[in-house]
C-alpha positions in Angstrom: 79.3 80.0 55.1 76.5 81.1 57.4 75.7 78.3 59.8 72.0 79.1 59.5 72.2 78.0 55.9 74.2 74.8 56.5 71.8 71.9 56.0 73.6 69.7 58.5 72.9 69.8 62.2 75.0 68.7 65.2 73.7 65.8 67.3 73.9 65.3 71.1 74.4 61.6 70.8 76.4 59.4 68.5 74.7 56.4 66.8 74.6 53.5 69.2 76.3 51.1 66.8 79.4 53.4 66.5 82.1 52.8 69.1 85.1 54.5 67.4 85.9 58.0 68.6 86.4 59.3 65.0 83.0 58.1 63.8 81.2 59.3 66.9 82.6 62.8 66.7 82.4 63.2 62.9 78.8 62.1 62.8 77.8 64.2 65.8 79.5 67.3 64.3 77.8 66.7 60.9 80.9 65.9 58.9 79.9 62.4 57.7 76.7 60.3 57.4 76.7 56.6 57.9 75.1 54.8 55.0 75.8 51.3 56.2 78.6 49.4 58.0 81.9 50.6 56.5 80.3 53.1 54.1 80.1 56.8 54.8 79.0 59.9 52.8 81.0 63.1 53.2 78.8 66.1 54.1 79.8 69.8 53.4 82.1 70.2 56.4 83.6 66.7 55.9 84.2 67.3 52.2 86.0 70.5 52.9 88.4 68.6 55.2 88.8 65.7 52.8 89.6 68.1 49.9 92.3 69.9 52.0 93.9 66.6 52.8 93.8 65.6 49.1 95.4 69.0 48.1 98.3 68.4 50.5 98.8 64.8 49.3 98.6 66.0 45.7 101.1 68.7 46.2 103.7 66.3 47.8 103.2 63.7 45.1 103.7 66.3 42.4 106.9 67.4 44.1 108.4 64.0 43.6 107.4 63.8 40.0 104.0 62.2 40.2 101.6 62.6 37.3 97.9 62.4 38.2 95.4 60.2 36.4 91.9 58.9 37.2 91.3 55.2 36.3 88.0 53.3 36.1 86.9 51.7 39.3 85.4 48.8 37.3 87.8 46.0 36.8 88.2 43.7 33.8 88.6 40.2 35.1 90.9 39.2 32.2 93.8 41.3 33.2 93.5 40.2 36.8 93.4 36.5 35.8 96.8 36.9 34.1 98.4 37.9 37.5 96.3 35.3 39.4 94.6 37.9 41.5 91.0 37.4 40.3 90.7 34.3 42.4 88.9 34.9 45.7 91.4 32.5 47.3 94.2 34.9 46.4 92.4 38.2 47.1 89.6 37.5 49.6 88.0 41.0 49.7 86.7 41.5 46.1 83.4 43.1 45.3 82.3 41.5 42.1 79.1 41.9 40.1 77.4 40.4 37.0 76.9 42.3 33.8 73.6 42.2 31.8 75.3 40.3 29.1 76.4 37.6 31.5 80.0 38.9 32.0 81.5 39.8 35.3 83.4 42.8 36.6 85.1 43.8 39.9 85.2 47.0 41.8 88.7 48.2 42.3 90.6 47.6 45.5 94.0 48.2 44.0 95.1 49.0 40.4 98.5 47.6 39.7 97.2 45.5 36.8 95.2 48.3 35.2 98.1 50.8 35.1 100.6 48.2 33.9 98.3 47.5 31.0 98.1 51.2 30.2 101.9 51.6 30.5 102.4 48.8 27.9 100.7 51.1 25.3 102.9 54.1 26.1 106.3 53.0 27.2 108.8 50.6 25.7 112.2 52.4 25.6 114.6 53.2 28.4 113.9 56.8 27.6 110.3 56.3 28.8 111.3 55.6 32.3 111.3 56.2 35.2 107.6 57.3 35.7 105.5 57.9 38.8 101.7 57.8 38.2 99.1 58.3 40.9 95.4 58.8 41.4 92.9 59.8 44.1 90.0 57.5 43.8 87.3 55.5 45.5 88.3 51.9 46.4 86.2 49.0 47.4 87.1 46.2 49.8 84.7 43.5 51.0 85.9 43.6 54.6 84.5 40.8 56.7 84.1 43.2 59.6 84.0 46.9 58.7 84.7 48.8 61.9 86.5 51.7 63.5 84.6 54.4 61.5 86.8 55.9 58.7 89.7 53.7 59.8 88.4 50.6 58.1 85.7 50.8 55.5 84.2 48.9 52.6 84.3 52.0 50.4 87.1 54.6 50.9 89.1 57.3 49.1 92.7 56.4 48.5 95.8 58.0 46.9 97.6 55.2 45.1 100.9 55.9 43.3 102.8 53.4 41.2 106.4 53.9 40.3 108.1 52.3 37.2 111.9 52.0 37.3 114.7 50.6 35.1 116.9 49.4 38.0 116.9 48.5 41.6 118.9 51.6 42.5 116.4 53.8 40.6 113.6 52.1 42.6 115.4 52.4 45.9 116.1 56.1 45.3 112.5 56.9 44.6 111.4 54.8 47.6 113.4 57.0 50.0 112.1 60.2 48.3 108.5 58.8 48.7 109.2 58.2 52.4 110.3 61.8 52.9 107.2 63.0 51.0 104.9 60.9 53.2 106.6 62.3 56.4 106.0 65.8 55.0 102.3 65.0 54.4 101.9 63.8 58.0 103.7 66.9 59.3 101.5 69.2 57.2 98.2 67.6 58.4 99.2 67.9 62.0 100.2 64.4 63.1 103.9 64.5 62.2 105.3 64.3 65.8 103.4 61.1 66.5 103.9 59.4 63.1 106.8 57.0 62.5 108.3 55.0 59.7 107.6 51.4 60.6 109.2 48.2 59.2 106.5 45.6 58.5 106.1 42.5 56.5 106.6 42.8 52.7 104.4 39.8 52.1 105.1 38.1 48.8 106.8 41.2 47.3 109.8 41.9 49.5 111.3 41.3 52.9 109.9 44.5 54.4 107.3 47.1 53.5 107.3 50.6 55.0 104.3 51.5 57.1 103.6 54.8 58.6 102.2 54.4 62.1 100.5 57.1 64.1 100.8 56.5 67.8 97.3 56.2 69.3 95.8 53.9 71.9 92.9 53.2 69.6 95.2 51.6 67.1 95.0 48.0 66.0 98.7 47.5 65.4 101.4 46.9 68.0 104.8 48.4 67.3 108.2 48.7 69.0 109.5 52.2 68.7 112.9 53.9 69.0 111.9 57.6 69.4 115.5 58.9 68.9 115.9 57.2 65.6 112.2 57.8 64.7 111.9 54.2 63.6 109.6 51.4 64.6 109.1 47.7 64.0 105.7 46.1 63.6 105.0 43.2 65.9 104.5 40.9 62.9 108.2 41.1 62.1 109.6 41.8 65.5 112.5 39.5 66.4 116.2 39.6 67.2 117.3 39.0 63.6 115.2 41.9 62.3 116.4 44.2 65.1 120.0 43.4 64.4 119.5 44.0 60.6 117.9 47.4 61.4 120.5 48.4 64.0 117.9 48.7 66.8 118.5 47.8 70.4 115.7 46.0 72.1 116.3 47.9 75.4 115.8 51.2 73.7 112.4 50.3 72.3 109.0 51.1 73.8 105.8 49.1 73.0 103.1 51.3 71.4 99.8 51.1 69.8 99.5 52.6 66.3 97.1 53.4 63.5 98.5 52.7 60.0 98.1 55.9 58.0 100.3 55.0 55.0 102.0 52.0 53.4 104.6 51.6 50.6 105.9 48.4 48.9 108.6 47.5 46.5 106.9 45.2 44.0 109.8 44.2 41.8 108.5 42.5 38.6 105.4 40.9 40.2 103.0 42.7 37.8 105.2 43.9 35.0 106.5 40.5 33.9 103.2 38.6 33.5 101.6 41.6 31.7 104.6 42.1 29.4 105.8 45.6 30.5 109.4 45.7 29.4 111.8 48.2 28.0 114.8 48.2 25.6 118.0 49.4 27.2 120.6 51.5 25.4 122.0 48.3 23.8 118.6 47.4 22.5 118.2 44.5 24.9 114.8 43.9 26.6 114.7 44.4 30.3 112.0 44.0 32.9 110.4 47.1 34.5 110.6 47.2 38.3 107.7 48.7 40.3 106.7 50.1 43.7 103.3 51.1 45.1 102.6 53.9 47.5 99.2 54.2 49.3 97.4 56.6 51.6 93.8 56.4 52.6 92.5 60.0 52.7 89.4 59.2 54.8 91.5 57.0 57.0 93.9 59.9 57.6 91.0 62.2 58.4 89.7 59.7 60.9 93.2 59.2 62.4 93.5 63.0 63.0 90.2 63.0 64.9 91.2 59.9 66.9 94.6 61.5 67.9 93.7 65.1 68.5 90.0 65.1 69.5 89.2 65.8 73.2 86.3 65.4 75.5 84.5 68.4 73.9 84.9 67.4 70.3 87.2 67.6 67.3 90.4 69.7 67.3 91.4 70.3 63.7 94.9 71.5 62.7 94.7 74.7 60.8 95.9 73.1 57.6 92.9 70.8 57.2 90.2 72.5 59.2 87.0 73.2 57.2 87.2 76.9 58.1 90.0 79.0 59.7 87.6 80.8 62.1 84.2 80.2 63.7 82.5 83.5 64.2 79.9 83.5 67.0 77.1 86.1 67.0 75.8 86.7 70.5 73.7 89.7 69.6 70.6 88.4 71.4 68.4 90.8 69.5 70.8 93.8 69.9 70.9 95.3 66.4 74.2 97.1 67.0 75.9 93.8 67.9 74.3 92.1 65.0 75.6 94.8 62.6 79.1 94.5 64.1 79.1 90.7 63.6 77.9 91.0 60.0 80.6 93.6 59.3 83.3 91.4 60.8 82.1 88.5 58.7 82.3 90.6 55.6 85.8 91.9 56.4 87.2 88.5 57.2 85.8 86.9 54.1 86.9 89.7 51.9 90.3 89.3 53.5 90.4 85.8 52.0 89.8 83.9 55.3 87.4 81.0 55.4 84.8 81.7 58.1 81.9 79.7 59.5 79.5 82.3 60.8 77.1 81.1 63.5 74.3 83.6 62.9 71.6 81.2 64.4 69.1 82.4 67.0 70.4 80.1 69.8 71.6 80.5 73.3 75.3 81.1 73.9 75.9 77.7 75.5 74.5 75.8 72.5 76.6 77.9 70.2 79.8 77.3 72.2 79.1 73.6 72.5 78.6 73.3 68.8 81.8 75.3 68.2 83.9 73.0 70.4 82.3 69.9 68.8 83.0 71.1 65.2 86.6 71.9 66.1 87.5 74.9 64.0 90.9 76.4 65.2 89.8 79.9 66.2 86.5 81.0 67.9 85.7 84.7 67.5 82.9 86.0 69.7 80.9 89.2 69.0 78.7 90.3 71.9 77.6 93.4 73.8 80.6 93.0 76.0 83.1 93.0 73.1 81.2 95.8 71.4 81.7 97.9 74.5 85.4 96.9 74.8 86.0 97.6 71.1 87.8 94.3 70.7 86.6 90.8 69.9 87.1 87.7 72.1 89.3 85.1 70.3 89.7 81.6 71.7 92.1 79.0 70.3 90.4 75.6 70.2 93.6 73.6 70.8 95.0 75.5 73.7 92.0 77.4 75.1 94.1 80.5 75.1 91.9 83.7 75.0 92.9 87.0 73.5 91.1 90.2 72.7 91.8 91.7 69.3 90.6 94.5 67.1 89.6 93.8 63.5 93.0 94.9 62.2 94.9 92.8 64.8 92.8 89.8 64.0 93.4 90.1 60.3 97.1 90.4 61.0 97.1 87.4 63.3 95.2 85.2 60.7 97.6 86.4 58.0 100.6 85.1 59.9 99.1 82.0 61.3 
C-alpha cells in the first residue's frame, strides 16, 4: 500500500469527546471512525488489524474442534420468550425494533437460544455429541453509557463459541482446553505476559466464570493476582472462602486493575432444557445436553492492545497483528536516485511476500516520522541520500527504538526470521 493512495489521514488532535487512550490513538492514526457513542467504523488500517486478530482466534478455535457458522443478527422473539430472556427486566440491554407487519425483532447480543434451536434439528443421538460451534459476528448491546472507545460499545464484533456436551466431565474437559486456547490467543496477539485467568461470578449459571483479565491501569475491574500461579480473583467474588477454595494465600496477592479480554461460562442445561435439546444415550434413554459458552470481543481486544502497549508517540503493534510488517519512508526530497532506490526496495519487499506501507508522500521528514510513530508499524525503514551513500538502509524498531543498518538482502533475511 502506497500511503499517498490511502484515503485516510492522520490527525494532530483526538476528538474532544474521546477520553480513552485506545480511541484517541486509533482515531488519530486513521484506524477507526466514530459514528456515534459506542459505534465505530473500521477503516483500511483498522480492518487489517481486526482481520489478523480474527484469523488468530479462528485458528485456535479450529484447533480445539470448533466449527464456524454465521447466524442471523436478527432475533426471533418467540425462541427468547421460551427461555425468559426477551423480557427487558431480565436482559436490560436489548436493541428491539418493529417490523412493517407489526411484529417485533431484536438485534443479537448473544445467541445461545438461536444455536440450540438449530441443534435440535441436527442432533439427537449420543453419537452427535460433543460439538463446538462458533461464529465471528456483529453484536448489539444497548449500553446505558457507551464509553472507553472499543472497550465498551453498542455495536461490536465478537467471537462466540458454544459447546454441547453429554456429561459434566466432557464439559469440564473442553472448558480447560478452551482456557488453554484463550491463553494462546492472548500470547499470539502480544498481551500474554500481562493476561491472567481470573475467577469471577458465574451469575445464575455456575459458582464461577472464567474471565481473562489484562493488567492495565485503564481497566474497569479490580482483581487480586498471584503472579506465580498466574491466577487472579475478581473483586466481586473476593473473600476468604473463595481464596481457600482456590488455594490462594491473601498475603501473596497484589491488587491490580484489569481489562476483561475474554469470558467463558459453564451453562449447564439453562438453555437446552427449555428448548428441548436432548439426546438418547447408548441405552436409548433421553438425557439433557450440557452447554458452555466462550466469548472474545475482537474490537475490544484490539482496543486493549492499544491501551496496554501504546506510548506517548502513538500505537505500538505486535508483529502478529500489525497492519503491515514494515513502514518504508521515502526521504528523497526530489533526489531521483533516492526515489528510484525507495521504489526498488518497495518492489523487492512486496515481491518477497512482506506487507509494506510505503510513505511516498511529498512531506517533510518530521511529519513522516511522526505519522510513522503514531501508526505504530513494527519496523521503520528509511531511504535517504545518507543511506544511499552508505549502501544500507536505516531500520528502526518501533517497540525498542533500536536502530540498525541493513542491506536489502540482510533486511529480507531479518524479516523472514522475525
